[in-house]
C-alpha positions as CSV (number, residue, x, y, z in Angstrom):
1,M,0.0,0.0,0.0
2,K,1.5,3.3,-1.1
3,N,1.6,6.3,1.2
4,P,-0.7,5.0,3.9
5,T,-2.4,7.6,6.0
6,T,-1.4,7.4,9.7
7,P,-4.6,6.5,11.6
8,A,-6.0,9.2,13.7
9,A,-6.1,8.4,17.4
10,G,-9.4,7.0,18.6
11,P,-9.9,4.4,21.3
12,T,-13.5,3.5,20.3
13,P,-15.7,3.7,17.3
14,A,-17.0,7.2,16.6
15,A,-14.8,8.7,19.3
16,G,-15.7,12.3,18.5
17,L,-18.8,14.2,17.6
18,T,-19.1,17.0,15.0
19,P,-20.5,20.3,16.3
20,A,-23.7,19.7,14.5
21,A,-24.2,16.3,15.8
22,R,-23.2,16.8,19.5
23,P,-26.1,16.3,21.9
24,T,-27.0,19.1,24.4
25,P,-26.9,17.6,27.9
26,T,-30.2,17.8,29.7
27,D,-29.1,16.4,33.0
28,G,-27.1,19.4,34.3
29,R,-23.8,18.4,32.6
30,K,-21.7,21.0,30.9
31,E,-21.9,21.4,27.2
32,P,-18.9,20.4,25.1
33,K,-16.4,23.0,23.9
34,G,-15.5,23.7,20.3
35,N,-12.4,22.4,18.6
36,D,-10.5,25.6,19.3
37,E,-10.9,25.0,23.1
38,Y,-9.3,21.6,23.1
39,D,-8.3,20.9,26.7
40,G,-5.6,18.3,26.0
41,C,-7.4,15.0,26.7
42,A,-5.9,12.6,24.2
43,G,-8.8,10.2,24.8
44,H,-11.2,12.8,23.4
45,D,-9.1,13.3,20.2
46,G,-9.6,17.1,20.1
47,N,-13.2,17.2,21.0
48,G,-12.5,19.3,24.1
49,W,-15.3,18.1,26.4
50,E,-15.4,20.6,29.2
51,G,-15.0,19.0,32.6
52,C,-12.6,16.3,31.5
53,D,-9.2,17.1,33.0
54,G,-7.1,14.6,30.9
55,C,-9.0,11.5,32.0
56,E,-7.2,8.3,31.7
57,G,-10.3,6.3,31.2
58,R,-14.0,6.5,30.6
59,S,-15.3,5.8,34.0
60,G,-16.8,8.9,35.6
61,C,-15.9,11.2,32.7
62,E,-19.0,13.3,32.0
63,G,-17.9,14.2,28.5
64,H,-17.4,10.5,27.6
65,D,-20.6,9.5,29.2
66,V,-22.7,12.0,27.2
67,R,-20.9,11.1,24.0
68,D,-21.3,7.4,24.5
69,R,-25.0,7.7,25.1
70,H,-25.3,9.6,21.9
71,L,-23.3,6.9,20.0
72,R,-25.4,4.1,21.5
73,D,-28.5,5.9,20.4
74,L,-27.1,6.3,16.8
75,A,-26.1,2.6,16.7
76,G,-29.6,1.6,17.9
77,T,-31.2,3.7,15.2
78,V,-29.0,2.2,12.5
79,S,-29.6,-1.4,13.8
80,G,-33.3,-0.7,13.9
81,A,-33.4,0.5,10.3
82,V,-31.4,-2.6,9.1
83,E,-33.8,-4.8,11.1
84,K,-36.8,-3.1,9.6
85,W,-35.5,-3.8,6.1
86,R,-34.2,-7.2,6.9
87,P,-36.9,-9.2,5.1
88,R,-36.5,-7.1,2.0
89,L,-32.7,-7.2,2.0
90,L,-32.6,-11.0,2.3
91,A,-35.3,-11.3,-0.3
92,L,-33.3,-9.1,-2.6
93,S,-30.1,-11.2,-2.1
94,H,-32.1,-14.4,-2.8
95,S,-33.8,-13.0,-5.8
96,L,-30.5,-11.8,-7.3
97,H,-29.0,-15.2,-6.7
98,A,-32.0,-17.0,-8.3
99,E,-32.0,-14.8,-11.4
100,P,-28.3,-14.2,-12.1
101,E,-27.5,-11.6,-14.8
102,T,-24.1,-11.2,-16.3
103,A,-22.1,-8.0,-17.0
104,L,-24.1,-5.1,-18.5
105,E,-27.2,-7.4,-18.7
106,E,-28.3,-6.8,-15.0
107,H,-31.6,-5.1,-16.0
108,R,-33.8,-7.0,-13.5
109,S,-31.3,-6.7,-10.7
110,A,-30.8,-2.9,-11.2
111,A,-34.5,-2.4,-11.4
112,K,-35.1,-4.2,-8.1
113,I,-32.4,-2.3,-6.4
114,G,-33.6,1.1,-7.7
115,D,-37.2,0.4,-6.8
116,L,-36.3,-0.6,-3.2
117,L,-34.2,2.6,-2.7
118,D,-36.9,4.7,-4.3
119,E,-39.4,3.2,-1.8
120,A,-37.0,4.1,1.0
121,G,-36.9,7.7,0.1
122,F,-33.6,7.9,-1.8
123,A,-33.3,10.1,-4.9
124,V,-32.6,7.5,-7.5
125,T,-30.9,8.1,-10.9
126,R,-30.9,5.2,-13.3
127,G,-28.8,4.6,-16.3
128,V,-25.9,6.6,-15.0
129,A,-22.8,7.3,-17.2
130,G,-24.4,5.8,-20.2
131,L,-24.6,2.4,-18.5
132,P,-28.2,1.2,-18.5
133,T,-27.7,-1.0,-15.5
134,A,-25.9,1.5,-13.3
135,L,-27.6,3.7,-10.8
136,V,-26.9,6.3,-8.1
137,A,-29.2,6.8,-5.1
138,D,-28.7,9.7,-2.7
139,H,-30.2,10.4,0.8
140,G,-29.4,13.3,3.1
141,T,-27.8,16.7,2.6
142,G,-24.8,16.6,4.8
143,E,-21.4,17.8,3.7
144,L,-19.7,14.4,4.2
145,T,-20.7,12.1,1.3
146,V,-20.2,8.4,2.0
147,A,-20.5,6.0,-0.9
148,L,-21.6,2.4,-0.6
149,C,-20.8,0.4,-3.7
150,A,-23.3,-2.4,-4.6
151,E,-22.3,-5.1,-7.0
152,Y,-24.9,-7.4,-8.6
153,D,-23.4,-8.9,-11.8
154,A,-23.0,-12.7,-12.0
155,L,-20.6,-15.0,-13.9
156,P,-21.5,-16.7,-17.1
157,G,-22.6,-20.3,-16.6
158,I,-22.1,-20.4,-12.8
159,G,-24.3,-17.5,-11.6
160,H,-23.4,-15.7,-8.4
161,A,-20.2,-17.6,-7.8
162,C,-18.5,-14.5,-6.6
163,G,-21.2,-13.7,-4.1
164,H,-22.3,-10.4,-5.6
165,N,-25.8,-11.0,-4.4
166,V,-24.4,-10.8,-0.9
167,N,-22.2,-7.8,-1.7
168,G,-25.0,-5.8,-3.2
169,A,-27.6,-6.5,-0.5
170,A,-25.1,-5.7,2.2
171,A,-24.2,-2.3,0.6
172,I,-27.9,-1.5,0.3
173,G,-28.5,-2.4,3.9
174,A,-25.7,-0.2,5.0
175,A,-27.1,2.7,2.9
176,L,-30.5,2.2,4.5
177,G,-29.0,2.1,8.0
178,L,-26.9,5.2,7.5
179,A,-29.9,7.0,5.9
180,A,-31.7,6.6,9.2
181,V,-29.2,8.9,11.0
182,A,-27.9,10.9,8.0
183,D,-29.3,14.2,9.1
184,R,-28.2,13.8,12.7
185,I,-24.6,13.2,11.7
186,G,-24.2,15.5,8.7
187,V,-23.9,12.8,6.0
188,R,-25.1,12.4,2.5
189,V,-25.5,8.7,1.8
190,R,-24.8,7.6,-1.8
191,L,-25.5,4.1,-3.0
192,V,-23.7,3.5,-6.2
193,G,-25.0,0.6,-8.2
194,T,-22.0,-0.8,-10.0
195,P,-22.5,-3.2,-12.9
196,A,-20.0,-5.4,-14.7
197,E,-17.3,-5.8,-12.1
198,E,-16.6,-9.2,-13.6
199,D,-16.0,-7.7,-17.0
200,V,-15.4,-4.2,-18.2
201,G,-15.3,-2.5,-14.7
202,G,-18.4,-0.5,-14.0
203,K,-16.8,1.3,-11.1
204,A,-13.9,2.5,-13.2
205,L,-16.3,3.8,-15.8
206,L,-18.5,5.5,-13.1
207,L,-15.3,7.0,-11.6
208,K,-14.4,8.5,-15.0
209,A,-17.9,9.9,-15.3
210,G,-17.7,11.8,-12.1
211,V,-20.0,9.7,-9.9
212,F,-17.4,9.7,-7.1
213,D,-16.6,13.4,-7.3
214,G,-17.1,15.0,-3.9
215,V,-17.3,11.6,-2.2
216,A,-15.3,11.5,1.0
217,A,-15.1,7.8,1.5
218,A,-16.2,4.7,-0.4
219,M,-17.0,1.2,1.0
220,M,-18.2,-2.2,0.3
221,V,-17.9,-5.8,1.6
222,H,-17.2,-8.8,-0.5
223,A,-18.4,-12.3,0.1
224,A,-15.7,-14.9,0.9
225,P,-15.1,-18.0,3.0
226,A,-13.6,-15.9,5.8
227,D,-13.6,-12.4,7.3
228,T,-10.4,-10.4,6.3
229,V,-9.3,-6.8,6.2
230,G,-6.4,-4.9,4.6
231,A,-5.5,-7.0,1.6
232,S,-4.5,-5.4,-1.7
233,S,-5.5,-6.7,-5.1
234,L,-3.7,-7.2,-8.4
235,A,-3.9,-4.6,-11.1
236,I,-5.4,-6.2,-14.2
237,G,-5.9,-5.4,-17.9
238,A,-7.5,-7.4,-20.6
239,W,-7.0,-7.8,-24.4
240,D,-9.2,-9.2,-27.1
241,V,-6.7,-10.8,-29.4
242,T,-7.4,-11.6,-33.1
243,F,-5.1,-13.1,-35.7
244,H,-6.2,-12.7,-39.3
245,G,-4.8,-15.3,-41.7
246,R,-5.9,-16.7,-45.1
247,P,-8.0,-19.8,-45.7
248,A,-7.0,-22.7,-47.8
249,H,-7.9,-26.4,-48.2
250,A,-6.0,-28.2,-45.5
251,A,-5.3,-31.2,-47.8
252,L,-5.2,-29.9,-51.4
253,A,-3.2,-26.7,-50.9
254,P,-2.4,-25.8,-47.3
255,W,0.6,-23.9,-48.5
256,E,-1.7,-21.3,-50.0
257,G,-3.1,-20.5,-46.5
258,V,-1.9,-18.4,-43.6
259,N,-2.8,-20.3,-40.4
260,A,-4.2,-17.9,-37.8
261,L,-4.5,-20.8,-35.3
262,D,-0.7,-21.4,-35.7
263,A,-0.1,-17.8,-34.9
264,M,-2.1,-18.1,-31.7
265,T,-0.3,-21.3,-30.8
266,V,3.1,-19.6,-31.3
267,A,1.9,-16.7,-29.1
268,Q,0.7,-19.1,-26.4
269,T,4.0,-21.0,-26.4
270,A,5.9,-17.8,-26.1
271,I,3.7,-16.7,-23.1
272,G,4.3,-20.1,-21.5
273,L,8.0,-19.7,-21.8
274,L,7.8,-16.1,-20.4
275,R,6.1,-17.3,-17.2
276,Q,9.3,-18.6,-15.6
277,H,10.6,-15.0,-15.8
278,L,7.6,-13.3,-14.2
279,A,7.8,-12.0,-10.7
280,P,5.4,-13.4,-8.0
281,G,2.0,-11.9,-8.3
282,T,2.4,-11.4,-12.1
283,L,0.0,-13.6,-14.0
284,V,-1.1,-14.1,-17.6
285,H,-4.2,-16.2,-18.4
286,G,-6.6,-16.5,-21.3
287,I,-9.0,-18.5,-23.4
288,V,-9.3,-19.1,-27.1
289,T,-12.8,-18.0,-28.1
290,D,-12.5,-18.9,-31.9
291,G,-10.1,-21.4,-33.2
292,G,-11.5,-22.0,-36.6
293,Q,-14.6,-23.4,-38.1
294,A,-13.7,-26.6,-40.0
295,V,-10.9,-29.0,-39.4
296,N,-10.2,-29.3,-43.2
297,V,-9.9,-25.5,-43.7
298,V,-6.8,-23.6,-42.7
299,P,-8.1,-21.2,-40.0
300,A,-8.4,-17.7,-41.4
301,R,-9.2,-16.1,-38.1
302,T,-8.6,-17.0,-34.4
303,R,-9.7,-15.0,-31.4
304,A,-8.8,-15.1,-27.7
305,R,-9.2,-13.0,-24.6
306,Y,-6.3,-12.6,-22.3
307,E,-6.0,-11.1,-18.9
308,L,-2.8,-9.7,-17.4
309,R,-2.3,-9.2,-13.7
310,A,0.5,-7.5,-11.7
311,P,0.9,-6.2,-8.2
312,T,0.7,-2.5,-9.4
313,A,-0.5,-0.6,-12.3
314,E,3.1,0.4,-13.1
315,Q,4.1,-3.3,-13.2
316,L,1.1,-4.1,-15.4
317,T,2.4,-1.6,-18.0
318,H,5.7,-3.4,-18.1
319,L,4.0,-6.8,-18.3
320,R,1.8,-5.6,-21.1
321,A,4.8,-4.8,-23.3
322,R,6.3,-8.2,-22.8
323,V,3.1,-10.1,-23.6
324,R,2.5,-7.9,-26.6
325,A,5.8,-9.1,-27.9
326,C,4.6,-12.7,-27.6
327,F,1.6,-12.0,-29.8
328,E,3.7,-10.1,-32.3
329,A,6.0,-13.2,-32.4
330,G,3.0,-15.3,-33.5
331,A,2.2,-12.9,-36.3
332,L,5.8,-12.7,-37.4
333,A,6.3,-16.4,-37.4
334,T,3.2,-17.2,-39.5
335,G,2.6,-14.1,-41.6
336,A,-0.8,-13.5,-39.9
337,E,-2.0,-10.1,-39.1
338,L,-2.4,-9.2,-35.4
339,E,-5.2,-7.2,-33.9
340,L,-5.1,-6.2,-30.2
341,A,-8.0,-4.4,-28.6
342,Q,-8.3,-3.5,-24.9
343,H,-11.2,-5.1,-23.3
344,G,-12.9,-2.9,-20.7
345,E,-11.0,-0.7,-18.2
346,D,-7.7,-1.5,-16.5
347,F,-8.2,-2.2,-12.8
348,A,-5.7,-0.6,-10.5
349,E,-4.4,-2.3,-7.4
350,L,-6.5,-1.8,-4.3
351,R,-5.4,0.6,-1.6
352,Q,-7.3,0.1,1.6
353,D,-7.5,3.1,3.9
354,P,-5.9,2.1,7.3
355,C,-8.1,4.4,9.4
356,M,-11.3,3.1,7.8
357,T,-10.0,-0.4,8.1
358,E,-9.5,0.0,11.9
359,A,-13.1,1.4,12.1
360,Y,-14.4,-1.6,10.2
361,V,-12.6,-4.0,12.5
362,R,-14.1,-2.4,15.6
363,A,-17.6,-2.5,14.0
364,A,-17.2,-6.1,12.9
365,R,-15.9,-7.2,16.4
366,A,-18.9,-5.6,18.0
367,L,-21.0,-8.0,15.9
368,G,-19.0,-11.0,17.1
369,R,-16.8,-11.3,14.0
370,T,-13.0,-11.4,14.0
371,P,-11.6,-10.2,10.7
372,E,-8.1,-11.5,10.0
373,P,-5.5,-8.9,9.0
374,R,-4.2,-9.5,5.5
375,H,-2.0,-6.4,5.1
376,G,0.5,-6.8,2.3
377,E,-1.3,-9.8,0.8
378,L,-2.6,-9.9,-2.7
379,M,-6.1,-11.1,-3.6
380,A,-7.6,-11.3,-7.1
381,S,-8.6,-8.0,-8.9
382,T,-11.4,-5.5,-8.5
383,D,-12.4,-2.2,-10.0
384,M,-12.7,-0.9,-6.5
385,G,-9.0,-0.5,-6.9
386,N,-9.6,2.4,-9.3
387,V,-11.9,4.0,-6.7
388,S,-9.3,3.6,-4.0
389,H,-6.8,5.6,-6.0
390,A,-9.2,8.5,-6.0
391,V,-11.1,8.2,-2.7
392,P,-10.3,6.7,0.7
393,T,-11.7,3.2,0.4
394,I,-12.2,-0.2,2.2
395,H,-13.1,-3.5,0.6
396,P,-13.0,-6.1,3.5
397,T,-14.3,-9.6,3.0
398,I,-17.3,-10.9,4.9
399,G,-17.2,-14.6,5.5
400,Y,-19.6,-17.5,5.7
401,E,-19.3,-21.3,5.6
402,T,-18.6,-22.6,2.1
403,H,-17.1,-26.0,3.0
404,G,-13.8,-25.1,1.4
405,A,-15.2,-23.8,-1.9
406,L,-13.6,-20.6,-3.2
407,Q,-15.1,-17.9,-5.3
408,H,-15.7,-18.4,-9.0
409,T,-16.8,-22.0,-8.6
410,A,-20.3,-23.5,-8.7
411,E,-19.7,-24.9,-5.2
412,F,-19.2,-21.4,-3.8
413,A,-22.4,-20.2,-5.6
414,A,-24.4,-23.0,-4.0
415,H,-23.8,-21.4,-0.6
416,G,-24.9,-17.9,-1.6
417,T,-28.3,-18.0,0.1
418,S,-27.4,-20.1,3.1
419,E,-28.0,-19.0,6.7
420,G,-24.4,-17.9,6.8
421,A,-24.7,-15.8,3.7
422,D,-27.8,-14.2,5.0
423,R,-26.0,-13.3,8.2
424,A,-23.2,-11.9,6.1
425,V,-25.7,-9.6,4.4
426,L,-26.9,-8.2,7.7
427,D,-23.5,-8.1,9.4
428,G,-22.0,-6.5,6.4
429,A,-24.7,-3.8,6.4
430,L,-24.3,-3.1,10.1
431,A,-20.5,-3.0,10.0
432,L,-20.3,-0.7,7.0
433,A,-22.9,1.6,8.5
434,G,-20.9,1.6,11.7
435,V,-17.9,2.8,9.8
436,G,-19.9,5.5,8.3
437,V,-21.1,6.7,11.7
438,E,-17.6,6.7,13.1
439,L,-16.2,8.6,10.1
440,A,-19.0,11.2,10.5
441,T,-18.8,11.6,14.3
442,H,-15.1,11.4,14.9
443,E,-13.8,14.9,14.4
444,A,-10.3,14.1,13.3
445,Q,-11.5,11.5,10.8
446,R,-14.3,13.8,9.5
447,R,-11.8,16.7,9.1
448,R,-9.3,14.4,7.3
449,L,-11.9,13.2,4.8
450,L,-13.4,16.6,4.1
451,D,-9.9,18.1,3.7
452,G,-9.2,15.3,1.2
453,V,-12.4,16.2,-0.8
454,A,-11.3,19.9,-0.8
455,R,-7.8,19.0,-2.0
456,R,-9.1,16.7,-4.8
457,T,-11.5,19.4,-5.9
458,R,-8.8,22.0,-6.1
459,E,-6.5,19.6,-8.0
460,G,-9.3,18.5,-10.3
461,A,-8.3,14.9,-9.5
462,R,-10.1,12.3,-11.7
463,P,-8.7,9.6,-13.8
């Protein structure tokens, strides 16, 4: 992770309250001071609660007691909202799972999500950024915009084998929970419906279109066999590869042909030999989608799709040059013509915000979960990586029993509506909402995020 932000101090979730959100004591206690009257209590992180003379703990501290009551009240409201929507959230997860739709074809899925959020009072915009199955739903008018990213595309042939029905329902639940307290904590909640994560990269396209402009923090959870936090992901790029040759009768005059399949074979052989020289975390994999039409005709055209992965976007650029040379070798050796076209958006490596990660761990532990730190480890690839280069981001995994099955298998998909998966939807919603509350009510974190928005706005930062 490059240039990690040093976590702001904070012994508990939502350790501070913004001026607008602070409660006015009604039991004779003194009101809190403003930021410029900070009295030096590190436990209060600059909140400056009057009457706290550098307390070493919470017991008996009037400022802490008032604040804690307020936070418990917020947590209760969030939990109540998620519980209210529980039947609908689980029904949505099950419905997405039962009717899987692949990248850019998620019409029913997007409609169900948009209708639910519209019913909940969100301002829903559909077909965002020229993507018919993308949507943005906003609630609240606070200056701190928190984005929840909902995925809902499935995989061809094996349905929701990456658990996007869980991911999406959890994000929507978090948005509904945060919406219940948005006005009290000065937040605008933005649910971003992000299609085609498994293909062209909906989040990357939405980022380019400005959907994340002004967003202070972005979050989602991802279904997995275990709870983890802090991992990075591999940068990835994809090519559609076509070799154009010349047909000929494979028996009467093969010498008249230019074999496009031979060109692909030479390229694949070169890639196979290249692999021994690739650094750990650097991967090349692909499939042939068209290898010719008749065995007795020299193939005039072959097609393939290849994905290239590397630990960073910079390393991906270097890898792309080396793999391109392999395809060029196939063309040179056979006389075929090479056509390379980028497929979708490149995904950058994921950078998880350490402060938000700590907040998520606290929220998850409060639910009885124990996320395992995976800092420095590389998982697969996600277009959330692109978002993380522009906005402070977390992308933890939320686990449930899959009996050893990993993502992108039919066996994993089979567990997507289990009791454990349903629990992951609800716990994921509550944990993400808890992070949102902490970011909004912890003054140091809120200030950090708003300063980041202001800086990015000044710099005009967007891919």
